[in-house]
N, C-alpha and C positions, 0 to 999 in steps of 0.2 A: 722947446719940449714941455707938455703939460706935466701934472704933478704926478706923481708916481702913484699908482692905485695900491691900497692896503689890501691883501688877499686873506680872505678867513676861512676857515671851514668848519663844519659841524660834526662829522663822522670821523671816527678813529679809522686807522688804516685797516685794522680788523675787518670792517662790514666791506672793503672791497676784495679782501683776502677770500673773505667767506664767499661772496660772491662768483668770484674766480673758481673756487674750490668745488662750488655748487654746479657750475656751467663745463666743468674740465672734462665729463664724459661726452658733454652736447661738442666740446669743442673737437675731441678726439672723433666723433662720430662725424662731424662736417667733413674733417681732414681726409678722412677715410672713403666717405661718400662721393665728395664733391672735390677732387683734387684739382680740378680746373684743365684746360687743354693740355694734351701731353707735350706739345711744342716739337712736333714731328712732322713733316710735310704730309698732306693729304692729298692723293691722286684725285684728279679731276673728272675720272670716269674708271670702269671696270669693263674689261672686254671679256666676254664669254667664249669659250673653244671646246668643244665636245672633245671628250678624253682620247677618241678614237683618231681625231684628225689633227692633233697638235702634232707639231714636229720641231724642229729645229731653226726652221726656217719660218716659223707662223709668225712672227713678230716683223720682222722683214717684208715678209708678204704684204701684211695688213698696210704696212706702210707705202708700198710700192702700189699696191691697188689705189690707196687713197691720192697719191699724187696722179694716178692714171686718171682718176674721176674729177681731181681738181682741173687738170690739163684739159681735159676735154668738154668738161660743163663750165667753167670759169677758168677760163687760161691766163687772165691778169688781172690786176687789183680792181680796175673799175669792173670788170665783169661779176667779179665775186660780191664786190659792194652793191651793184645795181640788183643782183638775185634777192639779197639778204636785208638791204635796206642800213649797210653800215655808212656812217658819214664820210662825206669826201677826204676831210683830213685824217682820218683813221685808215683809210682802203688801203694805201701802199703798206704801211707798217703792220697791219694786221695779216694780210695778204703774204708780206716777206716772212713773218715771223710764222704763219701756218705752213707755209713752205719749209722753211728750216726745221719746225718741230717734226713734221712728218717725215725729213730726211735722218734726223738726229735720233729721236724719240717719241714714234709713232704711237706707243701705248705705254700707258703709265702704270697700268694696274691690269694683270692677266690673270683670269682665273680659268683652270682646265676642270672642265664640267664633268662630274659622274653622275649628275641628278638629269633634270629634264632634258639638257641639251645631248645627254648620252644614253638614257633609257635603261630598259632591263636587258641584260646579257647574262652570258654563262659566268660563273665564277671564275673559270680559267680565264676568260676573256678579259674581265675587268681586273683580276689579279695583274695580266700581262701589261694593260695599258696603265695602272697605276705606278706599277714598276717602271715602266717607260718614261712616263712623267716624272716621277722622282730623278732618273739619270739625268733626263733632257734639262731639268731645271737646274739641277747641280752643275751642268757643264755649261750653261748658259751665263750662272753667277761668275762661273771660274774664269771664262773667256771674255766677258765684258759685254755681253750682247742680253743679258737679262734685261728685263723692265725692273723700273725701280721696285715695283711690288708682284710677286708671282705667287700662286700657291691652288689650292683645288676648291671645289665645291662638291662634297660628299652627298651621299644619300642621308634622309633625315632620320631622327630618332623614333619615327611611328614604327610600329610591331612589323609591319609588312617587310619594312627593307633594313630596320636597325642594325641585324648583324651584318648585311654587306656595307652599309656605310661605316660600321665600326672596322671592319677588315680593310676595307680600302683607304682610311686614314691611317691605318697601321702600316698598311704594304707602303703608301707612300711616304711617310715620316720615318720608317725603318729604312728605305732606300736612301733618303737624303742624308742620314746619318752614316750609312755604309760609305756615301760619296765624300763624306767628309764635313757633315755636320750640318744644322739647320742654316741657312741664308738668313742676314738681318731683314731680307724684304718679304719674309714667309707671310703667307695670309690664308687662312683657312675660312670658309662660309659654310655655317650651319643651317640649311633650309628649312622652310615650312615648321617652324618652331609655334607650338600651340600653347604648352604649359611650361612655367618656369622649371618643372621638374624635368623636362629635357634638355635645358642648359645645364641644371646639375649634374646630369648623366654624362652629359659630354667633358664636364670639366672633370670629374671620375676618370674618365678614359684619358685626358690628359696627363692627369696627374700619375696616372698608371705608367704612361709611355715615359714622363720624365724621370721617374723612379726606376724604371728598368734601363735606362741608360744615364744616368746619375748627373742630369740635367737641372739646373737651378729650379725650384719651386714657381710656376709661374710664368716660363720662358715662354711657353705657347698661348697665344691669344688667338680670338676667334672673330668673325662677325656674326651675327645674329640676323637671319633673313625673316622680314615681316611681310608675311604672305597670306595670314588668315585672320578672321574678324577677331577670335579669342586672343589673338596675341596683343589686341589693343585693348579690348573690354573682356575682362574675365567674367566669369557667372557670377560671380559675387558682387559685380559692379566696379571692381577695381580695375586701375590700367595694368593690365596684364605686362605689358612691356616694361613698366619700371621694374618689376619683380624679377622680370628676365635678367635685367641689368645688374641687379643685386645678386641674383644667383650664380651669375658668370665670377663673382668674386675677383674682381679685377681685372678678368680675362678678355673682356668684351671691349673690342676695338671699335666696333661698327654696327649701325642698324640699317639694314639697305631693305628699302621698300620693294617689295614685286608688283609690278603694276598688274599683270593680267592674273595672276593666281589669287590676289586680293580683291580684284575687282569681280571676277567670279564668284567668290566666296560670298559676297555680299548681295549678288543679282545683277549686277550690270550685265548689260546685254554686251555681245561681241563688239558691235560697231560703235559703241561709248567707252571701251576700256580704254583710257588713257591717264597720262600721269596729272593732267589737270582737271579730272573730274573731281566734283565736290567730295566723293568717298575719299578718293587718292589725298585731297587737302587735309581732310579731316585726320586719316589716319598719321600722315607726315607732321601734321602740326601734334599730335599726341607724342609722338617719337622723338621728336624736337625737344619737348618741353620736358620729357622722361630723361632725355640723355644731357640736358643742359647742366654743365658743371662737371660731370661725370668722368670727362675725359674720353667719352664714346662719340662717334662722329656719324652723323645721318647722310644716308646717300639716297637720291632719288631714283625712281625706276628708269624705264626706257620706254621707246616709241618702237613698233612692230612696222611702221611703214618705212620701207626700204628705199635708199635712192638708188634704182636701177630702172633701165630702160630708155628711152629716148629723153634729150634732153630736157623738154618741158616737165616732163613726168620726174625728171630727178630734181629739177628746181623747184617743185611743190614739194617734194619729201625734205627737200634741205631747209625751205623754209619754215615747215613744221616744226623739224627738229631744233633749229636753229632758235627760234621762237619759244620752244619748251624749256632748252637750255637757259637762256635768257630769263625767263619767268621763274626757274627754279633758282638759279643763282641770287635774285631779288627778293627771294624768300629764305636765303642761307642755308639752301641745299646746294654744296659745293661739289658735289661728286654726284654722276648718274651711271648708267649703263649705257654702253653701246653695243648694238649687235649686227654691225656691218661695217667695213671699211669705210664704205662712203660716207658713214656717219662721222668719222675722224674731222673732215676738213670743217664742218660744222660746230663739231663739238668746239674744237680749237678755235673757230671764228667768233664763237657766240664768248667763250671765256675772254680770250684776248681783248674783244671789243669792250667787254665788261670793265676789265681792269684800267685797259688805257685811256677809256672815256673818263674815268674818274679818277685819275692819278693827280692831274694838278690839284684839284679841288682837295684829296684827300690829304697830300703832301703838305700843303699851305695851313689846313686846319692842324696838321699834327706839328708841325714848325712852329705856326702860334702858339699853341698849347706848350711846346717845349720852352718856349722864351716868354712866355706868360705876357705875349704881346696883345691878347685881346683879338677884336673883330667882330663881325656881324653875328659870329655864333659862339655862343659860351660851352664850351666843351669842358667835361669833366673826365676823370681817370678812367671809366668804364669806356667812354667816347675814343679815348686815346688807344685802349685796348684795344678798340674794334679799328681804329685806324690803322695801327700797325700791322695786325691780324689781316688786313685787306691788301696791304702793301706787300706782306709776305709770302701771301698765296699767289699775289701775281708774280712775283719773283721766281717762286718755286716752279711754276707751271711754264715758265718763259715768255709772259705777257709782258713782263717789265724786265730790267736790268738793275743790277744794284746798283751801280755807279750814278745812273739817272735817279734813281730813289734818294740816293745820298745827296746829290746836287741839289735835288729841290728841297730836303727836309734837313740836311746838315747831321744826319744820325747815318750810323754804320749799320751792318746786319746786326750784330750784338746788341746796339741800342733797341732797334726794334724786336728783337726776341725778348728782350727783358721788358719791354712795354706790352707785348703780346701775352706774355705767358709767364708767371713767377718760376714755373719749372723749365724755362728755357735759359735762364741765367739772372745774373745781376744786373740791375740798371747802374750805369757809372755816367751816364751822360749827364753835364750839367748845362745851364742854360746860359748864352752867349750874353 
């Protein structure tokens, strides 16, 4: 043991106290604006179904159609792997898990659409459809057939359709309350937001509904759909999407990129409207930076190329969808839209391949970090957070099993939660 160092200071404790006091408002502002990840499951996709076609059997019908497409166009693991380029060692596990997912939980997030997918209808017709949607959603949660997340996309806050959007929201939420209350998986989507003031107006609507039913303030959250250039760059040159998150006053849960409306808004011709267009990449990058640390999740858009027709045509559409999904995952867009049951096999194939191919490396790096074992990569707490988040997302969607992750990392689900987000729990793991 060497000689113990003598420690000396020059500043009185009052200096530190004064600095802390001066930064107290900043500390509070950071905590309010950037609370971090909410620690809840994020669905891998959102499925939109028009309000007039949604039934009690919609979820199962999507799963059955997806299974039929898989059996017809890629009946076994080698066939699916050959179409999509999945490595041989992952072909079996991915194919088996995709089939199991389509049988067990084909849709993770369902949005009953009263906007573009529904169109203009008479007030009486839309009232009835919104009331029916509330009844069916409540029944699905009651009997265990619901998707983890369900809700509606109402018409936007623009003048021409504002009153209709407000009324549909009211009818739907009132119907849920009458049927037993708001389900935990409730999600609302506010489309075509152009100005932060439209977000403020929607917050006012939800506040009024909560007061009318004695609900806790902030009980109802919502997603903001980014479909206009003005939502990315405001007239004064600021990032409007960041102001929208602030205007939501803690209620915003997601930012969803609208591929085709946004593309058209910035002048992209129809043949080139896609989620990998440079205009799309720019918009989503701004969304991602604006949302970082706020607890608001970012979702990619969709492809309108449907996997229908003869097998070669289906395979071509599958390869496109699989490639776009893998591209989005690599860019940390962990959610997207699916427009057709035939997209489900490639959605889950892409997601499962993404998590399974990185499982061993992520688990080894996290285990080394926890045990301070070192290795050829020097990871920091932020990387441990990302590694835990990666494994948790894989577990949540069914790509990975809790037991196999625990075997590789030595960590429990609670340990992973605590690493991934302070809001998930307290870390209790000790290094071996």
